[in-house]
C-alpha positions in Angstrom: 0.0 -0.1 -0.1 1.4 3.4 -0.9 2.4 5.6 1.8 0.5 9.1 2.3 2.6 11.9 1.2 4.5 13.4 4.1 4.1 17.4 4.3 7.3 18.9 3.3 9.3 20.2 6.3 9.3 23.8 7.2 12.5 25.4 6.7 14.2 27.2 9.6 12.9 30.5 10.1 15.0 33.6 9.3 15.4 36.5 11.5 13.4 39.8 11.7 9.5 40.0 12.2 8.3 38.1 9.3 5.4 35.8 10.4 5.9 32.2 10.0 4.9 30.1 7.0 1.7 28.7 8.7 0.5 32.2 9.9 1.1 33.5 6.4 -1.0 30.6 5.1 -3.7 31.4 7.4 -3.4 35.2 6.4 -3.8 34.2 2.8 -6.8 32.0 3.5 -8.6 34.5 6.0 -7.9 37.8 4.6 -11.0 39.4 3.4 -9.2 41.5 0.8 -7.9 39.5 -2.1 -5.5 42.2 -3.0 -3.7 41.9 0.7 -3.9 38.1 0.6 -1.6 38.3 -2.8 0.8 40.6 -0.9 0.8 37.9 1.8 1.5 35.1 -0.8 4.1 37.4 -2.5 5.9 37.7 0.8 5.6 34.2 1.6 7.2 33.2 -1.7 10.0 35.8 -1.6 10.9 35.0 2.2 10.8 31.3 1.3 11.7 30.6 -2.4 12.0 26.8 -1.4 8.5 26.5 -0.2 5.6 25.9 -2.6 2.0 26.9 -1.1 -0.8 24.2 -1.4 -2.2 24.2 -4.8 -6.0 24.4 -3.4 -4.9 27.7 -1.6 -3.4 29.0 -4.7 -6.6 28.1 -6.8 -8.8 29.8 -4.0 -6.7 32.8 -4.5 -6.9 32.7 -8.2 -10.7 32.5 -7.9 -11.1 35.4 -5.4 -8.8 37.6 -7.5 -11.0 36.9 -10.8 -14.3 37.7 -8.8 -13.1 41.0 -7.4 -10.1 42.1 -8.5 -9.1 40.7 -11.9 -6.4 43.5 -12.7 -4.3 41.8 -10.0 -4.4 38.4 -11.7 -1.4 39.1 -13.9 0.7 39.4 -10.6 -0.4 35.9 -9.4 0.1 34.4 -12.8 3.5 35.8 -12.9 4.3 34.4 -9.6 3.5 30.8 -10.3 6.2 29.8 -12.9 8.8 31.0 -10.1 7.6 28.2 -7.4 9.9 25.5 -6.6 7.1 22.9 -7.6 5.1 24.5 -10.5 1.5 23.7 -9.8 -0.5 21.8 -12.6 -4.1 22.9 -12.7 -6.6 21.7 -15.1 -8.5 23.6 -17.8 -11.2 24.9 -15.4 -8.5 27.3 -13.9 -7.8 28.6 -17.2 -11.4 29.4 -17.8 -11.6 31.1 -14.3 -8.8 33.4 -15.6 -9.8 33.9 -19.0 -13.6 34.6 -18.1 -12.6 37.4 -15.5 -10.5 39.2 -18.0 -13.3 39.0 -20.5 -15.7 40.4 -17.8 -13.4 43.1 -17.0 -13.0 44.0 -20.7 -9.1 43.3 -20.5 -8.6 41.4 -24.0 -4.9 42.0 -23.9 -4.4 40.3 -20.5 -6.6 37.7 -21.6 -4.5 36.9 -24.8 -1.3 37.1 -22.8 -2.3 34.6 -20.4 -3.8 32.4 -23.2 -0.5 32.3 -24.7 1.3 31.4 -21.5 -1.2 29.0 -20.1 1.2 26.0 -19.8 3.7 28.1 -18.1 1.2 29.9 -15.9 -1.2 27.0 -14.8 0.4 23.9 -16.4 -2.5 23.2 -18.8 -3.0 23.4 -22.4 -6.1 25.3 -23.7 -9.0 23.3 -25.1 -11.8 24.4 -27.0 -13.4 26.0 -23.9 -10.3 28.2 -23.3 -10.4 29.2 -27.0 -14.1 30.2 -26.4 -13.1 32.1 -23.4 -10.4 34.2 -25.2 -12.9 34.7 -28.2 -15.5 35.9 -25.6 -12.9 38.3 -24.1 -12.3 39.8 -27.7 -15.8 40.3 -28.6 -16.9 41.8 -25.3 -14.0 44.3 -26.0 -15.4 45.0 -29.6 -12.0 43.8 -31.0 -14.0 42.2 -33.9 -11.2 42.1 -36.3 -9.1 40.3 -33.8 -12.0 38.1 -32.8 -12.3 37.3 -36.6 -8.5 36.5 -37.2 -8.6 34.3 -33.9 -11.6 32.4 -35.3 -9.9 31.7 -38.5 -6.8 30.6 -36.7 -8.6 27.7 -34.9 -8.6 25.4 -37.8 -5.2 26.3 -38.8 -3.5 25.5 -35.5 -2.1 29.0 -35.2 -1.7 28.8 -31.7 -0.2 25.2 -31.7 -3.1 23.1 -31.6 -5.8 22.7 -34.2 -9.2 23.1 -32.5 -12.5 22.1 -34.0 -15.0 25.1 -33.3 -18.1 23.9 -31.2 -21.6 25.6 -30.8 -20.4 28.0 -28.2 -17.7 29.1 -30.4 -20.4 29.7 -33.3 -22.7 31.4 -30.7 -20.0 33.8 -29.8 -19.2 34.7 -33.4 -22.9 35.3 -34.2 -23.0 37.8 -31.1 -19.9 39.4 -32.5 -21.4 39.9 -36.1 -24.8 41.1 -34.7 -23.0 43.4 -32.3 -21.1 45.2 -35.3 -24.5 45.1 -37.4 -23.3 42.6 -39.9 -26.8 40.8 -40.0 -26.3 39.2 -43.6 -23.1 37.5 -42.5 -24.5 36.5 -39.0 -27.7 34.9 -41.3 -25.3 33.0 -43.6 -23.5 31.6 -40.5 -26.6 30.7 -39.0 -27.7 28.7 -42.1 -24.5 27.1 -42.5 -24.5 25.6 -38.7 -26.6 22.6 -39.7 -24.4 21.6 -42.8 -21.5 21.9 -40.4 -23.2 19.4 -38.2 -24.0 21.7 -35.6 -27.6 22.2 -34.1 -28.3 25.7 -33.1 -29.8 25.9 -29.5 -31.7 28.7 -27.6 -28.6 30.7 -27.3 -28.2 30.7 -31.0 -31.6 31.7 -31.8 -31.9 34.5 -29.1 -28.5 35.9 -30.0 -29.7 36.3 -33.8 -33.3 37.4 -33.1 -31.9 40.2 -30.6 -29.4 41.4 -33.5 -32.2 41.3 -35.9 -34.8 43.4 -33.9 -32.1 45.7 -32.9 -31.3 46.5 -36.6 -35.2 46.8 -37.6 -35.3 43.3 -39.1 -38.3 42.2 -37.1 -40.2 40.2 -39.5 -37.1 37.8 -39.9 -37.0 37.6 -36.0 -40.5 36.6 -36.0 -39.7 33.9 -38.7 -36.9 32.4 -36.5 -39.3 32.3 -33.1 -41.8 30.5 -35.1 -39.3 28.2 -36.6 -37.6 26.9 -33.4 -40.3 24.2 -32.6 -39.6 23.0 -36.1 -36.0 22.0 -35.1 -37.3 20.9 -31.7 -35.7 23.9 -29.8 -37.9 25.3 -27.3 -38.2 29.1 -27.1 -37.6 30.3 -23.6 -38.6 33.9 -21.9 -35.2 35.3 -23.3 -36.1 34.5 -26.9 -39.7 36.0 -26.6 -38.5 39.0 -24.8 -36.1 39.9 -27.6 -39.0 39.7 -30.1 -41.3 41.4 -27.9 -38.8 44.6 -27.5 -38.4 44.6 -31.2 -42.2 44.6 -32.0 -42.8 47.7 -29.4 -39.5 49.2 -30.7 -41.1 49.4 -34.0 -44.5 50.3 -32.8 -46.1 46.8 -33.9 -48.7 46.6 -31.3 -50.8 43.8 -33.2 -47.4 41.7 -33.4 -46.4 42.2 -30.1 -49.8 40.9 -28.8 -49.3 38.1 -30.9 -46.1 37.1 -29.7 -47.4 37.8 -26.1 -50.4 35.2 -26.7 -48.0 32.8 -28.2 -45.8 33.1 -25.0 -48.7 32.6 -22.4 -49.8 29.5 -24.5 -46.7 27.9 -24.7 -46.4 25.1 -22.4 -42.5 25.0 -22.3 -42.1 28.6 -21.6 -43.3 31.3 -19.3 -43.2 35.3 -18.8 -40.5 36.3 -16.4 -40.1 39.7 -14.8 -38.1 41.0 -17.6 -41.2 39.9 -20.0 -43.5 41.6 -17.9 -41.5 44.8 -17.9 -41.0 44.8 -21.7 -44.7 44.4 -22.1 -45.6 47.2 -19.7 -42.9 49.6 -21.0 -44.1 48.8 -24.7 -47.8 49.0 -24.0 -47.3 52.3 -21.9 -45.3 53.9 -24.8 -47.8 53.3 -27.2 -50.7 54.6 -24.8 -52.3 51.0 -24.5 -53.2 51.5 -20.8 -56.1 49.0 -20.8 -53.8 46.1 -22.1 -50.8 47.2 -19.8 -53.6 46.9 -16.9 -54.3 43.2 -18.1 -50.8 42.5 -18.2 -50.2 44.0 -14.8 -53.2 41.8 -13.4 -51.8 38.6 -14.8 -48.4 39.3 -13.3 -49.9 39.8 -9.7 -51.8 36.9 -10.0 -48.8 34.8 -10.9 -47.2 35.9 -7.7 -44.4 37.8 -9.3 -42.5 40.3 -7.0 -43.2 43.6 -8.4 -40.1 45.6 -8.0 -38.7 49.0 -8.3 -38.1 48.7 -12.0 -41.7 47.7 -12.8 -43.3 50.2 -10.7 -41.2 52.8 -12.4 -42.1 51.6 -15.9 -45.6 52.2 -15.2 -45.4 55.5 -13.2 -43.1 56.8 -16.2 -45.6 55.5 -18.8 -48.6 57.1 -17.0 -46.8 60.5 -16.6 -45.9 60.5 -20.3 -49.6 60.1 -21.3 -50.4 62.9 -18.8 -52.4 60.7 -16.5 -50.7 62.1 -13.4 -53.4 61.0 -11.2 -53.0 57.4 -12.3 -49.3 57.5 -11.7 -49.8 59.0 -8.3 -51.6 56.1 -7.4 -49.3 53.4 -8.6 -46.9 55.6 -6.3 -49.1 55.2 -3.4 -49.5 51.4 -4.0 -45.6 51.1 -4.2 -45.0 53.1 -1.2 -47.5 50.8 0.8 -45.1 47.7 0.0 -42.4 49.4 1.7 -40.5 49.9 -1.6 -38.5 53.5 -1.5 -38.8 55.1 -4.8 -35.6 56.1 -6.6 -34.7 59.5 -7.9 -36.0 58.7 -11.5 -39.3 58.1 -10.1 -39.6 61.1 -8.3 -38.1 63.0 -11.4 -41.1 61.3 -13.7 -43.7 62.5 -11.0 -42.5 66.0 -10.6 -42.1 66.6 -14.4 -45.6 65.0 -15.0 -47.4 67.3 -12.6 -45.6 70.2 -13.7 -46.4 69.5 -17.5 -50.1 69.2 -16.1 -49.8 72.8 -14.8 -50.3 71.4 -11.2 -47.0 72.8 -9.8 -48.2 72.8 -6.4 -48.5 69.1 -6.4 -45.2 68.6 -8.0 -43.7 70.6 -5.2 -45.1 67.9 -2.7 -43.1 65.3 -4.5 -40.3 67.9 -4.2 -40.4 67.8 -0.8 -40.4 64.1 -0.6 -36.9 63.9 -2.4 -35.6 66.3 0.5 -36.6 63.9 3.0 -35.2 60.9 1.5 -32.0 62.8 0.3 -32.2 61.5 -3.1 -32.9 64.6 -5.6 -30.2 65.1 -8.1 -29.6 68.0 -10.6 -32.0 66.7 -13.0 -34.6 66.8 -10.3 -33.7 70.7 -9.8 -34.0 71.4 -13.7 -37.3 69.8 -13.9 -38.6 71.5 -10.9 -37.1 74.9 -12.2 -38.8 74.5 -15.5 -42.1 73.7 -13.9 -41.9 76.8 -11.8 -41.0 79.3 -14.7 -43.6 77.7 -16.9 -46.1 78.2 -14.2 -45.1 81.7 -13.7 -43.7 81.4 -10.2 -40.6 83.2 -10.9 -39.7 84.1 -7.0 -40.0 80.6 -6.2 -38.0 79.3 -9.2 -35.2 82.2 -8.2 -35.2 80.7 -4.6 -34.7 77.2 -5.9 -31.8 78.3 -8.2 -30.3 79.6 -4.8 -30.8 76.5 -3.0 -28.8 74.6 -6.0 -26.0 76.8 -5.9 -25.7 76.2 -2.1 -26.4 72.3 -2.4 -23.0 70.4 -1.7 -24.6 67.2 -3.5 -25.7 68.8 -6.6 -24.3 71.5 -9.0 -26.0 73.2 -11.7 -25.1 71.8 -15.2 -25.6 73.3 -18.7 -29.5 72.2 -18.7 -29.7 74.3 -15.3 -28.1 77.3 -16.6 -30.1 77.0 -19.9 -33.2 76.7 -17.9 -33.0 79.5 -15.5 -31.6 81.8 -18.2 -34.5 81.0 -20.4 -37.1 81.3 -17.8 -35.8 84.5 -16.5 -35.8 86.2 -19.9 -39.0 84.7 -20.9 -40.6 86.3 -17.7 -38.8 89.7 -18.4 -35.9 89.2 -16.0 -33.2 89.8 -18.5 -30.7 91.8 -16.0 -30.9 88.7 -13.4 -30.3 86.3 -16.2 -27.3 88.1 -17.7 -25.9 88.2 -14.2 -26.2 84.6 -13.8 -24.8 84.1 -17.3 -21.6 86.3 -16.5 -21.0 84.6 -13.0 -21.1 81.1 -14.9 -18.7 82.3 -17.6 -16.5 83.9 -14.7 -16.3 80.9 -12.8 -15.5 78.6 -15.9 -19.0 77.0 -16.2 -19.8 75.5 -19.5 -22.8 77.0 -21.3 -24.6 75.7 -24.3 -26.1 77.2 -27.2 -29.7 77.2 -25.5 -28.4 79.5 -22.8 -26.7 81.9 -25.2 -29.5 82.1 -27.7 -32.1 82.4 -24.8 -30.0 85.5 -23.6 -29.8 87.1 -26.6 -33.5 86.5 -27.3 -34.1 88.1 -23.8 -32.0 91.0 -24.4 -33.6 91.7 -27.8 -37.2 91.4 -26.3 -36.0 93.8 -23.6 -35.0 96.5 -26.3 -31.3 96.0 -25.6 -30.0 95.0 -29.1 -26.8 96.6 -28.3 -26.2 94.3 -25.4 -27.2 91.3 -27.6 -24.6 92.1 -30.4 -22.0 92.6 -27.5 -22.8 89.2 -26.2 -22.7 87.6 -29.6 -19.4 89.1 -30.2 -18.0 88.0 -27.0 -19.0 84.4 -27.3 -17.5 84.4 -30.9 -14.3 85.5 -29.6 -14.1 83.3 -27.0 -14.1 80.5 -29.5 -17.6 79.2 -28.6 -19.0 77.2 -31.6 -22.0 79.3 -32.7 -24.9 77.1 -33.9 -28.3 78.2 -35.8 -30.1 78.8 -32.5 -27.7 81.6 -31.6 -27.5 83.1 -35.1 -31.5 83.0 -35.3 -31.9 84.6 -32.1 -29.8 87.5 -33.2 -31.4 87.8 -36.7 -34.8 87.7 -35.0 -33.9 90.6 -32.8 -32.6 92.7 -35.7 -35.9 92.1 -37.7 -38.2 92.9 -34.9 -36.2 96.0 -34.7 -36.6 96.6 -38.4 -32.7 96.6 -38.9 -32.9 94.3 -41.9 -29.2 95.3 -43.1 -27.8 94.1 -39.7 -30.2 91.1 -39.9 -28.9 90.3 -43.4 -25.2 90.6 -42.2 -25.5 88.1 -39.4 -27.2 85.7 -42.1 -24.0 86.2 -44.2 -21.8 85.5 -41.2 -23.7 82.3 -40.5 -23.2 81.2 -43.9 -19.4 82.1 -44.0 -18.8 80.4 -40.8 -19.9 77.1 -41.8 -23.1 77.1 -40.2 -26.1 76.3 -42.5 -29.2 78.3 -42.3 -32.4 76.5 -41.1 -35.9 76.8 -42.1 -36.4 79.0 -39.0 -33.5 81.3 -40.1 -35.3 81.7 -43.6 -38.9 82.1 -41.8 -37.6 84.8 -39.7 -35.9 87.0 -42.4 -38.9 86.3 -44.8 -41.6 87.1 -42.1 -39.6 90.4 -40.9 -39.4 91.3 -44.6 -42.9 90.9 -45.4 -44.1 92.9 -42.3 -41.8 95.8 -43.4 -43.5 95.5 -46.9 -40.0 94.5 -48.3 -41.7 91.9 -50.7 -39.1 91.7 -53.1 -36.5 91.0 -50.6 -38.5 88.4 -49.1 -39.1 86.8 -52.4 -35.2 86.5 -53.0 -34.9 84.6 -49.6 -37.7 82.4 -50.6 -35.9 81.3 -53.8 -32.7 80.9 -52.2 -34.2 78.9 -49.5 -35.5 76.6 -52.4 -32.1 76.5 -54.1 -30.4 75.2 -51.0 -33.0 72.4 -50.6 -35.1 73.8 -47.5 -38.6 72.7 -47.8 -41.1 75.7 -47.2 -43.1 74.9 -44.2 -46.6 76.3 -43.0 -44.8 79.4 -41.2 -43.1 80.1 -44.5 -46.5 80.1 -46.5 -48.1 82.1 -43.8 -45.6 85.0 -44.0 -45.8 84.8 -47.9 -49.5 85.1 -47.9 -49.8 87.7 -45.5 -47.4 89.8 -47.4 -49.0 89.2 -50.6 -52.4 90.1 -49.1 -50.7 93.4 -47.9 -49.3 94.1 -51.1 -52.8 93.8 -52.5 -51.9 90.6 -54.4 -54.7 88.7 -53.3 -55.1 86.6 -56.4 -51.4 85.7 -56.1 -52.1 84.7 -52.4 -54.8 82.5 -53.4 -52.5 80.9 -56.1 -49.9 80.2 -53.3 -52.7 78.8 -50.9 -53.8 76.2 -53.8 -50.1 75.4 -54.0 -50.1 74.6 -50.4 -53.2 72.3 -50.7 -51.8 70.6 -53.7 -48.5 69.8 -51.8 -50.8 68.2 -49.2 -49.5 70.5 -46.5 -52.1 71.0 -43.6 -52.9 74.6 -43.3 -53.5 75.4 -39.6 -56.0 78.1 -38.2 -53.5 80.8 -38.4 -53.1 80.6 -42.3 -56.8 80.4 -42.8 -57.1 83.4 -40.7 -54.6 85.4 -42.7 -56.1 84.5 -46.1 -59.8 85.2 -44.8 -58.2 88.7 -43.6 -56.7 89.2 -47.0 -59.9 88.2 -48.7 -61.9 90.7 -46.6 -59.5 93.5 -47.1 -59.9 93.2 -51.1 -63.8 93.0 -50.5 -63.9 89.5 -51.4 -65.9 88.2 -48.4 -68.0 85.5 -50.1 -64.8 83.8 -50.8 -63.5 84.3 -47.4 -67.1 82.8 -46.2 -66.3 79.7 -48.3 -63.1 79.3 -46.7 -64.7 79.4 -43.2 -67.1 76.7 -44.2 -64.0 74.6 -45.4 -62.6 75.2 -42.0 -65.7 73.9 -40.5 -65.5 70.5 -42.3 -61.9 69.9 -41.1 -61.4 68.0 -37.9 -58.2 69.7 -37.0 -58.9 73.2 -38.0 -61.6 74.6 -36.0 -62.5 78.3 -36.5 -61.6 80.4 -33.4 -62.5 84.0 -32.4 -60.1 85.8 -34.6 -61.7 84.1 -37.8 -65.3 85.2 -36.8 -64.2 88.8 -35.8 -62.4 89.2 -39.2 -65.2 87.8 -41.3 -67.7 89.8 -39.3 -65.8 93.1 -40.1 -65.6 92.0 -43.5 -69.4 91.6 -43.9 -70.2 95.0 -42.2 -67.9 96.7 -44.5 -69.4 95.5 -47.3 -72.8 96.3 -46.0 -73.8 92.6 -45.5 -75.3 93.2 -42.0 -77.6 90.2 -41.8 -74.5 87.9 -42.7 -72.4 89.7 -40.2 -75.2 89.7 -37.5 -75.2 85.7 -38.2 -71.6 85.4 -37.3 -72.1 87.0 -34.0 -74.8 84.5 -33.2 -72.4 81.5 -34.2 -69.6 83.2 -32.0 -72.1 82.7 -29.0 -73.5 79.3 -30.2 -69.9 77.9 -30.6 -69.1 78.6 -27.0 -66.5 81.2 -27.8 -66.3 84.3 -25.5 -66.3 87.7 -27.4 -63.5 90.0 -26.7 -63.4 93.7 -26.9 -62.5 93.3 -30.7 -65.7 91.2 -31.3 -67.5 94.1 -29.4 -65.9 96.9 -31.5 -66.7 95.3 -34.5 -70.3 94.6 -33.6 -70.8 98.0 -32.3 -69.2 99.6 -35.2 -71.5 97.5 -37.6 -74.6 98.5 -35.6 -73.8 102.1 -35.6 -72.9 102.0 -39.6 -76.3 100.8 -40.2 -78.2 103.6 -38.2 -78.5 101.3 -35.2 -76.6 103.3 -32.8 -78.7 102.7 -29.8 -78.2 99.0 -30.0 -74.5 99.7 -30.2 -74.8 101.7 -27.0 -76.5 98.9 -25.1 -74.1 96.4 -26.3 -71.3 98.8 -24.6 -73.5 98.4 -21.3 -72.9 94.6 -21.7 -69.4 95.1 -22.3 -69.0 97.1 -18.9 -71.3 94.5 -17.1 -68.9 91.7 -18.2 -65.9 93.5 -16.9 -64.4 94.0 -20.3 -62.6 97.3 -20.5 -63.4 99.5 -23.7 -60.4 100.7 -25.7 -60.0 104.0 -27.3 -61.3 102.5 -30.5 -64.6 101.8 -28.6 -65.2 105.3 -27.7 -64.2 106.5 -31.0 -66.6 104.3 -32.9 -69.5 105.6 -30.5 -68.5 109.3 -30.9 -68.1 109.2 -34.7 -71.7 107.7 -34.6 -73.2 110.7 -32.6 -71.3 113.2 -35.0 -72.5 111.4 -38.2 -76.0 110.4 -37.1 -76.9 112.7 -34.4 -77.7 112.2 -30.6 -78.5 108.9 -29.5 -82.3 108.1 -28.8 -82.5 105.3 -26.2 
């Protein structure tokens, strides 16, 4: 009977304070920090070079480093060849090392270890080791290296010829899908059975994920249906990949077909990722009835609803403006004991702000203060909500709080939000102060901040300051984009400084910044309002030559200009061109043409346009429409038709404004019905509407023309 191996005798202890071998071995085994354990091993080997630590201990440390400190693995690997009795590990040890480098995206370390596996671990790489290295290259997106290594397998470039197995092909398939080479991926897939390799669930799910990611949904659906034919049972991962593709393409019916196929499949069942994909997709498509049914099924099947699932439903409801529904889901979530994360609070705050319910949004803001989880995005959402709600003082207080917050600091969005909000509400001085402070402290501002500031200064009548800011940011090397140029061009146009506007337009083009549709619309609209129709026409022609399509705003400006220039027939021709192109003329465009027709005395044509508006679902006549046409009928002496429009205003639930009353009073006075006009004035006063100078002027002229009023 062979005698059991005797432990190697401990060498005599050297002098100094180095712990004995058994103590170092205990330290290596019990040390919670693998990096420190490695240091103890290095001390042991350097102190007692004739001593070889037990192989199980080395493998234990190898696995610990692979799990939590893969960057230190090369140190351990480099140490192993220096041991007196070099350990001989089996291939699983090589897989531990190579897989760790793969997960850590360290392909060069994986390649170096692979090449020296016999020296480091005393084992030769088999197909699994080759696959592990291939995986490391693919994970790091070193696709050309992965291709070269795959090709080398059959040529024995690394000393041994290796026959690829299914895992090898699955990794290559993932590589091809990852780089979007779907044609090669499909060719490889089709060749597998000819090579005697049967695809498995991983093969199918990998390929289907790649297909849906690159908008080849129908092929992914085909593969899903094909799987049972080859006796490959789809699992939740396969179904989830196709479901996400269906929802990503907005294919509700196809998604529901896949869902029904899954719930009827005896070999598969929805997992939490499936439910999350379904809820997210249905909410984004606004299919909340179906989302509710999926939710109920999930609860009935005892799936644990976590933060992600609640968050999906809350985000979806907020996006659809059902903030009350989102708040109810939030309350249910709180009852379960889950603590909402910052993303959920941000969704709720944004949802209530967009619904104009800033006070309720503020309650959720307070909750983030209690839980201490707010971030700069939370501040940005709340700032925008306060400005949109006209709560400027509260927004300024919140800005000061953000500046003092040690856990958050303003970012580009923060500066853009507060500068835009202040400028919109008439606080250009404060906005400029914040902008200057940001520049002085080296904060990076984006084009939105600068364009908002320029717009605010122009709106405030401070065109010179806007120009100075424009020149400063140009000199500072800030890349000017169309928003900045457009803001200054608009300011010059509003100030009727068209030569300066055109100069900025020229600078824009010279600096390599292409004018946008907004640029042209701003110039064309300004020139038309200034009755510079020839110049407006030139810019329209240039706009078309540069490939910019005229939109409804361009046509609206041109039609308004033609009407003011008494070229109503040309305006009608342009209108017909709009309709021929299939563009949807909005209420404003209809009103512009109706005004032009009335001014030219073509009230019957204007009335026909009103009738056309009523027939359209998305172009309901507004008060301006009725006021304009009513004035046109009165001017033409069509008193009955004008009176019918007054009745239509009231019957359609519109509330007459002072322009409506002035038009009606003027019409009554013009047909010798001044007493009725005066009675209408009493109605104006009774409703709290303040008469304008035009109102009194109409009545005074009526008295002068027709004599004293007899009531």
